[in-house]
Z-matrix of the N, CA and C atoms (Angstrom, degrees):
N
C 1 1.455
C 2 1.535 1 107.98
N 3 1.314 2 115.80 1 130.07
C 4 1.464 3 119.71 2 177.93
C 5 1.527 4 110.05 3 -77.15
N 6 1.317 5 115.60 4 164.85
C 7 1.473 6 120.01 5 177.26
C 8 1.525 7 110.51 6 -61.83
N 9 1.330 8 116.12 7 -39.24
C 10 1.468 9 120.43 8 178.78
C 11 1.530 10 110.41 9 -61.10
N 12 1.301 11 116.40 10 -49.64
C 13 1.470 12 120.99 11 179.87
C 14 1.529 13 110.80 12 -61.34
N 15 1.330 14 116.59 13 -40.09
C 16 1.455 15 120.70 14 178.22
C 17 1.533 16 110.58 15 -57.43
N 18 1.329 17 116.55 16 -49.41
C 19 1.468 18 119.54 17 -176.98
C 20 1.527 19 112.11 18 -66.69
N 21 1.312 20 117.49 19 -37.70
C 22 1.464 21 119.69 20 178.55
C 23 1.531 22 110.49 21 -67.64
N 24 1.318 23 116.76 22 -42.47
C 25 1.462 24 120.63 23 178.12
C 26 1.528 25 110.74 24 -62.96
N 27 1.315 26 116.78 25 -44.19
C 28 1.471 27 120.75 26 178.22
C 29 1.526 28 110.75 27 -64.06
N 30 1.323 29 116.40 28 -39.58
C 31 1.464 30 120.19 29 178.92
C 32 1.517 31 110.21 30 -61.23
N 33 1.316 32 116.96 31 -44.84
C 34 1.458 33 120.58 32 179.78
C 35 1.530 34 111.20 33 -64.70
N 36 1.310 35 117.03 34 -40.61
C 37 1.462 36 121.28 35 178.90
C 38 1.524 37 110.41 36 -64.38
N 39 1.324 38 116.43 37 -46.93
C 40 1.468 39 120.37 38 178.92
C 41 1.524 40 110.61 39 -61.83
N 42 1.328 41 116.76 40 -42.41
C 43 1.453 42 119.96 41 179.54
C 44 1.527 43 110.27 42 -61.07
N 45 1.321 44 116.94 43 -46.26
C 46 1.461 45 120.79 44 179.97
C 47 1.526 46 112.02 45 -62.89
N 48 1.340 47 116.34 46 -27.63
C 49 1.467 48 121.56 47 177.30
C 50 1.527 49 111.93 48 -89.66
N 51 1.325 50 116.38 49 8.69
C 52 1.469 51 123.25 50 179.60
C 53 1.529 52 113.11 51 62.26
N 54 1.309 53 115.49 52 29.16
C 55 1.463 54 122.17 53 174.24
C 56 1.527 55 106.72 54 -99.81
N 57 1.319 56 115.02 55 72.22
C 58 1.457 57 120.70 56 -169.11
C 59 1.526 58 113.31 57 -66.24
N 60 1.321 59 117.93 58 -38.28
C 61 1.465 60 120.24 59 179.25
C 62 1.529 61 110.66 60 -63.60
N 63 1.326 62 116.75 61 -43.18
C 64 1.472 63 120.18 62 178.00
C 65 1.522 64 110.72 63 -66.96
N 66 1.318 65 116.74 64 -38.38
C 67 1.470 66 119.77 65 177.55
C 68 1.523 67 109.62 66 -60.00
N 69 1.323 68 116.80 67 -45.23
C 70 1.457 69 120.89 68 -179.78
C 71 1.531 70 110.83 69 -63.48
N 72 1.333 71 117.70 70 -40.11
C 73 1.468 72 120.75 71 177.87
C 74 1.525 73 110.51 72 -57.80
N 75 1.323 74 116.56 73 -45.67
C 76 1.472 75 120.00 74 179.63
C 77 1.530 76 110.83 75 -66.04
N 78 1.317 77 117.02 76 -38.58
C 79 1.466 78 119.91 77 177.65
C 80 1.525 79 110.89 78 -61.72
N 81 1.311 80 116.18 79 -44.31
C 82 1.468 81 119.40 80 -179.07
C 83 1.525 82 111.18 81 -65.25
N 84 1.323 83 117.77 82 -35.38
C 85 1.471 84 120.95 83 175.25
C 86 1.525 85 109.72 84 -65.95
N 87 1.333 86 116.63 85 -42.00
C 88 1.464 87 119.97 86 177.73
C 89 1.519 88 110.62 87 -63.23
N 90 1.325 89 116.79 88 -40.30
C 91 1.462 90 120.24 89 -178.87
C 92 1.524 91 112.51 90 -69.89
N 93 1.328 92 117.56 91 -23.82
C 94 1.478 93 119.42 92 172.69
C 95 1.523 94 110.39 93 -68.10
N 96 1.329 95 116.06 94 -30.74
C 97 1.460 96 121.07 95 179.11
C 98 1.529 97 112.23 96 -82.28
N 99 1.321 98 115.78 97 -32.83
C 100 1.473 99 121.53 98 -178.89
C 101 1.527 100 107.96 99 -150.35
N 102 1.306 101 115.84 100 92.94
C 103 1.465 102 121.80 101 -173.21
C 104 1.521 103 113.75 102 -62.15
N 105 1.302 104 118.04 103 -17.93
C 106 1.467 105 121.14 104 -177.47
C 107 1.525 106 112.77 105 -104.50
N 108 1.321 107 118.24 106 10.40
C 109 1.455 108 120.69 107 -175.60
C 110 1.528 109 110.46 108 -67.00
N 111 1.316 110 115.49 109 113.98
C 112 1.473 111 121.37 110 -174.91
C 113 1.524 112 112.63 111 -64.51
N 114 1.319 113 117.77 112 -40.48
C 115 1.461 114 119.77 113 -178.96
C 116 1.520 115 110.94 114 -66.43
N 117 1.314 116 117.86 115 -39.54
C 118 1.471 117 120.41 116 177.62
C 119 1.524 118 110.03 117 -63.56
N 120 1.327 119 117.33 118 -41.54
C 121 1.463 120 120.09 119 177.69
C 122 1.526 121 111.01 120 -65.89
N 123 1.315 122 117.55 121 -39.18
C 124 1.454 123 120.95 122 -179.49
C 125 1.534 124 111.05 123 -63.25
N 126 1.318 125 116.36 124 -51.15
C 127 1.475 126 119.51 125 -179.19
C 128 1.528 127 110.06 126 -65.12
N 129 1.328 128 117.10 127 -38.38
C 130 1.469 129 120.00 128 177.45
C 131 1.528 130 110.38 129 -61.99
N 132 1.307 131 116.40 130 -43.59
C 133 1.453 132 120.38 131 178.93
C 134 1.514 133 112.24 132 -61.96
N 135 1.314 134 116.44 133 -43.72
C 136 1.466 135 120.43 134 179.50
C 137 1.533 136 111.36 135 -67.90
N 138 1.324 137 116.76 136 -36.28
C 139 1.473 138 120.30 137 176.74
C 140 1.526 139 109.96 138 -65.99
N 141 1.320 140 116.51 139 -41.90
C 142 1.467 141 119.79 140 177.82
C 143 1.524 142 110.68 141 -64.09
N 144 1.307 143 117.05 142 -41.00
C 145 1.472 144 120.81 143 176.87
C 146 1.529 145 110.27 144 -58.55
N 147 1.322 146 115.80 145 -42.42
C 148 1.463 147 121.15 146 -177.62
C 149 1.517 148 113.27 147 -68.59
N 150 1.326 149 116.96 148 -18.10
C 151 1.473 150 121.00 149 177.88
C 152 1.527 151 111.47 150 -109.53
N 153 1.327 152 115.80 151 15.68
C 154 1.470 153 122.66 152 176.97
C 155 1.528 154 114.07 153 64.01
N 156 1.318 155 117.12 154 25.64
C 157 1.470 156 120.95 155 174.58
C 158 1.529 157 107.04 156 -97.18
N 159 1.314 158 114.89 157 76.89
C 160 1.464 159 120.94 158 -170.05
C 161 1.520 160 113.89 159 -69.58
N 162 1.320 161 117.12 160 -32.65
C 163 1.472 162 119.56 161 178.14
C 164 1.526 163 109.95 162 -63.76
N 165 1.328 164 116.77 163 -45.78
C 166 1.463 165 119.86 164 179.35
C 167 1.524 166 111.34 165 -70.47
N 168 1.313 167 116.55 166 -34.12
C 169 1.461 168 119.98 167 176.14
C 170 1.523 169 109.62 168 -57.48
N 171 1.318 170 115.97 169 -52.91
C 172 1.468 171 120.18 170 -179.42
C 173 1.519 172 111.20 171 -60.59
N 174 1.328 173 117.19 172 -41.64
C 175 1.464 174 120.51 173 -179.51
C 176 1.525 175 111.55 174 -61.14
N 177 1.329 176 116.97 175 -43.21
C 178 1.467 177 119.47 176 178.90
C 179 1.520 178 111.60 177 -70.01
N 180 1.328 179 117.02 178 -44.29
C 181 1.468 180 118.86 179 -178.68
C 182 1.519 181 112.20 180 -64.83
N 183 1.329 182 116.83 181 -30.19
C 184 1.465 183 119.64 182 176.93
C 185 1.532 184 112.16 183 -65.50
N 186 1.327 185 116.89 184 -19.35
C 187 1.465 186 121.25 185 179.20
C 188 1.525 187 112.87 186 -85.47
N 189 1.331 188 116.68 187 -5.26
C 190 1.471 189 119.45 188 -178.64
C 191 1.530 190 110.22 189 -141.35
N 192 1.309 191 116.74 190 44.73
C 193 1.465 192 120.79 191 -174.21
C 194 1.524 193 113.89 192 -60.43
N 195 1.330 194 118.48 193 -28.18
C 196 1.468 195 119.02 194 177.22
C 197 1.520 196 110.83 195 -59.82
N 198 1.326 197 116.99 196 -41.32
C 199 1.467 198 121.07 197 178.36
C 200 1.534 199 110.53 198 -72.71
N 201 1.304 200 116.93 199 -40.10
C 202 1.474 201 121.29 200 -178.12
C 203 1.521 202 110.31 201 -62.18
N 204 1.305 203 116.83 202 -44.68
C 205 1.466 204 121.05 203 -176.48
C 206 1.524 205 112.70 204 -66.54
N 207 1.326 206 118.12 205 -21.93
C 208 1.461 207 121.72 206 -178.28
C 209 1.523 208 113.15 207 -80.41
N 210 1.327 209 116.97 208 -14.25
C 211 1.466 210 120.21 209 -174.41
C 212 1.527 211 109.23 210 -127.60
N 213 1.327 212 117.37 211 114.48
C 214 1.470 213 119.98 212 -177.79
C 215 1.539 214 113.94 213 -54.10
N 216 1.323 215 117.34 214 -39.52
C 217 1.470 216 119.35 215 179.64
C 218 1.524 217 111.43 216 -62.47
N 219 1.314 218 116.75 217 -40.50
C 220 1.468 219 120.33 218 179.30
C 221 1.524 220 110.55 219 -67.21
N 222 1.325 221 115.70 220 -41.11
C 223 1.467 222 120.52 221 177.91
C 224 1.535 223 110.16 222 -61.37
N 225 1.332 224 116.69 223 -40.58
C 226 1.458 225 121.34 224 179.07
C 227 1.541 226 110.43 225 -65.74
N 228 1.333 227 116.76 226 -42.46
C 229 1.469 228 120.01 227 177.68
C 230 1.523 229 110.43 228 -60.28
N 231 1.316 230 116.02 229 -40.27
C 232 1.471 231 120.48 230 179.14
C 233 1.529 232 109.97 231 -63.77
N 234 1.318 233 117.66 232 -47.95
C 235 1.467 234 121.05 233 -178.75
C 236 1.531 235 111.42 234 -62.88
N 237 1.317 236 116.98 235 -42.71
C 238 1.466 237 120.43 236 178.78
C 239 1.526 238 109.77 237 -63.63
N 240 1.324 239 117.23 238 -42.08
C 241 1.465 240 120.42 239 178.84
C 242 1.511 241 111.62 240 -60.93
N 243 1.317 242 116.18 241 -42.22
C 244 1.465 243 119.16 242 177.25
C 245 1.520 244 110.39 243 -60.53
N 246 1.320 245 115.98 244 -47.23
C 247 1.464 246 120.22 245 -178.57
C 248 1.525 247 111.39 246 -61.04
N 249 1.321 248 116.54 247 -44.65
C 250 1.463 249 120.40 248 -177.49
C 251 1.521 250 112.72 249 -76.26
N 252 1.330 251 116.53 250 -11.92
C 253 1.464 252 121.46 251 175.34
C 254 1.534 253 110.12 252 -100.20
N 255 1.328 254 115.67 253 21.47
C 256 1.469 255 122.55 254 178.40
C 257 1.523 256 112.65 255 60.39
N 258 1.324 257 116.31 256 36.07
C 259 1.467 258 122.12 257 176.68
C 260 1.540 259 108.62 258 -120.06
N 261 1.332 260 114.32 259 43.20
C 262 1.461 261 120.88 260 -174.81
C 263 1.540 262 113.68 261 -55.52
N 264 1.325 263 120.56 262 -42.80
C 265 1.473 264 118.50 263 179.69
C 266 1.516 265 112.53 264 -56.85
N 267 1.331 266 117.68 265 -35.23
C 268 1.458 267 120.22 266 177.99
C 269 1.526 268 111.15 267 -72.96
N 270 1.316 269 116.29 268 -31.99
C 271 1.465 270 120.92 269 -176.84
C 272 1.524 271 112.84 270 -69.81
N 273 1.320 272 117.04 271 -27.90
C 274 1.467 273 119.64 272 -175.73
C 275 1.517 274 113.19 273 -99.32
N 276 1.305 275 117.46 274 9.61
C 277 1.475 276 120.52 275 177.15
C 278 1.499 277 110.99 276 -67.54
């Protein structure tokens, strides 16, 4: 298992256990290794959403829109984050 895979796996496990701060820590470590990693951005975005950090949620989800668009729940989280980050015109597109 690579270090990148380790951090992404740990992030997903922490997220599933509702340990959102730890999940985000692992995502950020993964993103230091691969700044464009879509799964790390996705889990980071969802962790930020779960802690009401909507600006960071939107920023991370914008880095993995292919994954976001495939899942209605993720798309909804993105739209809500935009709205709650005072980016309503973007949220209703």
